[in-house]
C-alpha positions in Angstrom: 0.0 0.0 0.0 2.8 2.4 0.9 4.5 1.6 -2.4 1.4 2.4 -4.3 0.8 5.7 -2.5 4.5 6.7 -3.1 4.2 5.8 -6.8 0.9 7.8 -7.1 2.7 10.8 -5.5 5.6 10.5 -7.9 3.1 10.4 -10.9 1.2 13.4 -9.6 4.4 15.4 -9.0 5.7 14.6 -12.4 2.4 15.5 -14.0 2.3 18.8 -12.1 5.9 19.6 -13.1 5.1 18.9 -16.8 2.0 21.1 -16.6 4.1 24.0 -15.1 6.7 23.6 -17.8 4.0 23.6 -20.5 2.2 26.6 -19.1 5.5 28.5 -19.0 6.5 27.7 -22.5 3.1 28.5 -23.9 3.7 32.3 -23.4 6.2 32.2 -26.3 3.2 32.0 -28.6 1.8 35.3 -27.4 0.7 37.3 -30.5 1.1 40.6 -28.6 4.8 40.4 -27.7 8.1 39.4 -29.2 9.1 36.6 -26.8 12.5 35.0 -27.3 12.3 32.2 -24.8 10.4 30.8 -21.8 11.5 28.1 -19.5 11.4 26.9 -15.8 14.3 27.9 -13.6 15.1 27.8 -9.9 15.9 30.9 -7.9 19.5 31.2 -6.8 20.2 29.6 -3.4 16.6 28.2 -3.4 14.6 25.4 -4.8 11.8 27.8 -5.7 11.0 27.3 -9.3 9.6 30.1 -11.5 8.9 30.8 -15.2 11.7 32.7 -16.8 10.8 34.7 -19.9 13.0 36.8 -22.1 11.7 39.3 -24.7 12.6 42.0 -27.1 11.3 45.5 -27.9 12.7 47.3 -30.9 15.1 48.8 -31.5 17.4 47.6 -28.7 15.4 46.8 -25.5 16.0 43.4 -24.1 14.0 42.5 -21.0 13.2 39.5 -18.8 10.4 38.6 -16.4 10.6 36.2 -13.5 7.2 34.7 -12.9 6.5 32.7 -9.7 4.5 29.6 -10.3 0.8 30.3 -10.0 0.6 28.7 -6.6 3.4 30.9 -5.3 2.4 34.3 -6.8 1.4 37.0 -4.3 -0.6 38.9 -7.0 2.0 41.7 -7.0 4.3 42.9 -9.8 7.7 44.5 -9.2 9.9 46.3 -11.6 13.5 45.9 -10.5 15.6 49.0 -11.0 19.0 49.2 -12.6 22.4 50.7 -11.7 25.1 52.8 -13.4 24.6 53.0 -17.2 23.1 49.4 -17.1 23.2 47.5 -20.3 22.5 44.1 -18.8 19.7 42.1 -17.3 19.5 42.0 -13.5 17.8 39.3 -11.4 15.8 39.7 -8.2 15.6 36.1 -7.0 14.9 37.1 -3.4 11.7 39.0 -4.5 10.6 36.0 -6.6 10.9 33.8 -3.6 8.7 36.3 -1.8 6.1 35.8 -4.5 6.6 38.9 -6.7 6.5 38.7 -10.5 9.7 40.7 -11.4 10.7 42.5 -14.6 14.0 44.1 -15.6 15.6 45.4 -18.8 18.9 46.4 -20.3 17.5 49.9 -20.8 18.0 49.7 -24.5 21.6 48.8 -25.0 24.2 46.0 -24.2 27.1 47.0 -22.1 29.3 44.3 -23.6 29.3 46.1 -27.0 28.8 49.7 -25.8 30.4 50.1 -22.4 29.8 53.1 -20.2 27.9 55.9 -21.8 29.2 55.1 -25.3 25.8 53.8 -26.4 24.5 57.4 -26.5 27.1 58.6 -29.1 25.1 59.8 -32.1 22.2 57.6 -31.0 19.3 59.7 -29.9 17.0 56.6 -29.7 19.4 54.9 -27.3 19.4 58.1 -25.1 15.6 58.1 -25.0 15.4 54.4 -24.2 17.9 54.9 -21.3 16.1 58.1 -20.2 12.6 56.7 -19.8 11.2 54.6 -22.7 12.8 51.2 -21.7 11.3 51.1 -18.2 7.8 52.1 -19.3 7.7 49.6 -22.2 9.1 46.8 -20.1 6.4 47.5 -17.5 3.8 47.3 -20.2 5.2 44.0 -21.6 5.5 42.5 -18.1 1.9 43.3 -17.3 0.8 41.7 -20.6 2.8 38.6 -19.7 1.3 38.4 -16.2 -2.2 38.5 -17.8 -1.3 35.7 -20.2 0.5 33.5 -17.7 -1.8 33.8 -14.7 -5.1 34.6 -16.5 -5.6 37.7 -14.4 -4.0 41.1 -13.7 -1.8 41.9 -10.8 -3.5 43.6 -7.8 -0.6 46.0 -7.1 2.5 47.2 -9.1 5.7 48.5 -7.6 9.1 49.8 -8.6 12.2 49.3 -6.4 15.6 50.7 -7.3 18.7 52.7 -6.1 21.0 55.1 -7.9 20.0 54.8 -11.6 17.1 52.7 -10.3 16.1 55.6 -8.1 16.1 57.9 -11.1 14.0 55.5 -13.0 11.4 55.6 -10.2 11.3 59.5 -10.2 11.0 59.5 -14.0 8.2 57.0 -13.9 6.3 59.1 -11.3 6.6 62.2 -13.5 6.0 60.7 -16.9 3.9 57.6 -16.3 2.3 57.9 -12.9 -0.2 55.1 -13.7 2.5 52.4 -14.0 2.9 51.8 -10.3 1.0 51.9 -7.1 4.2 52.5 -5.1 7.8 53.5 -5.8 10.9 53.0 -3.7 13.5 55.4 -5.2 16.8 55.1 -3.2 19.7 57.5 -3.8 18.3 58.7 -7.2 20.7 60.0 -9.8 18.5 63.0 -10.6 19.7 66.3 -12.2 21.6 64.2 -14.6 23.2 67.0 -16.6 24.3 68.9 -13.5 25.8 65.7 -12.0 27.8 64.9 -15.1 29.1 68.5 -15.5 30.1 68.5 -11.8 31.9 65.1 -12.3 33.9 66.5 -15.2 34.8 69.6 -13.2 36.0 67.5 -10.2 38.1 65.2 -12.5 39.8 68.2 -14.1 40.9 69.4 -10.7 42.0 66.0 -9.5 44.2 65.4 -12.6 45.6 69.0 -12.6 49.2 69.5 -11.6 50.0 65.8 -11.4 47.2 65.1 -9.0 48.2 67.8 -6.6 44.6 68.3 -5.5 43.8 64.6 -5.0 43.4 63.2 -1.6 44.5 59.8 -2.9 48.0 59.3 -4.2 50.3 56.9 -6.0 52.8 55.3 -3.6 54.7 53.0 -6.0 54.6 54.8 -9.4 52.3 52.3 -11.1 49.8 55.0 -12.0 47.1 54.0 -9.5 46.1 56.3 -6.6 46.4 53.5 -4.0 46.8 55.5 -0.7 44.2 57.5 1.3 46.7 58.7 3.9 46.1 62.4 2.9 42.4 61.9 3.5 43.0 60.4 6.9 45.2 63.4 7.8 42.5 65.8 6.7 39.8 63.9 8.6 41.9 63.9 11.8 42.7 67.6 11.5 39.1 68.7 10.9 37.7 66.6 13.7 40.4 67.9 16.1 39.4 71.5 15.4 35.6 71.1 15.0 34.3 67.9 16.6 33.7 69.4 20.0 32.0 72.7 18.9 28.6 71.1 19.5 29.6 70.2 23.0 30.2 66.5 22.3 33.3 64.8 21.1 31.9 61.9 19.1 33.6 61.9 15.7 30.7 63.7 14.1 30.4 67.4 13.1 26.8 68.2 13.5 26.9 71.5 11.5 29.8 71.8 9.0 28.9 75.5 8.5 30.1 76.2 12.1 33.5 74.8 11.4 36.0 77.5 10.2 38.7 75.0 9.1 41.4 76.6 7.0 43.7 74.0 5.3 46.6 76.5 4.8 46.7 77.3 8.5 45.4 74.1 10.1 47.5 71.8 7.9 50.5 74.0 7.7 52.8 71.5 9.5 51.7 68.7 7.1 52.4 70.5 3.8 55.2 69.1 1.6 58.1 71.3 0.9 59.8 72.3 -2.4 59.0 70.3 -5.5 57.5 67.4 -3.5 54.0 68.9 -3.1 51.8 65.9 -4.2 
């Protein structure tokens, strides 16, 4: 009797697995989306299976969607934010294990062929995709997949991201407020032009006069700024002069505006002499 029950359990499990696989692969035939592949996968460091779908949106947006099996879905959709200049597909296995259907894209370009910001050189469409289009269209595609796979819409939609992912959240709130019910935008890279201009300005000053203004410096002549000794000296001097002005010596300066630190005077005994001023 036990053997028969065990055999029946194995048959039912095998049948359920086959049905899950078939249901996942069936979304490839969707007439409303360009789907490249669909297969069952297991979340990293977990035995939780999900339906993994990869799709394409012209001219250069690649996206993927991690769909929990119907029995595990919490009826919520999450767009997973990106970082840096992106150009790849990012996974959020931990959110899938929690039951979320998760989508992410390459933001319209592949970092392997166009590293950094090179994708935007003489390519206005790539700039637009990176700026806002890729996220919105990926969200639309993911919601269509959710309807096709589960047979119903999600109850709630969210965006979660930091840095570039935070900027994506702010851009969505401004341009497409109907895409999400909630947005987590951490450390957003907003004011993009101002940030890039400031970055160029800082780099110019760091490289000027053989890195004389850099707090990091090269100790062995290999071209890398491998020591932060200058930064530690500056930190120690500033804290020595201003840490206690709030009445507490705790390694924190509550109001930097109240600190009248003058490098030329307060670091006079640390300045290099003669030609050796870096």
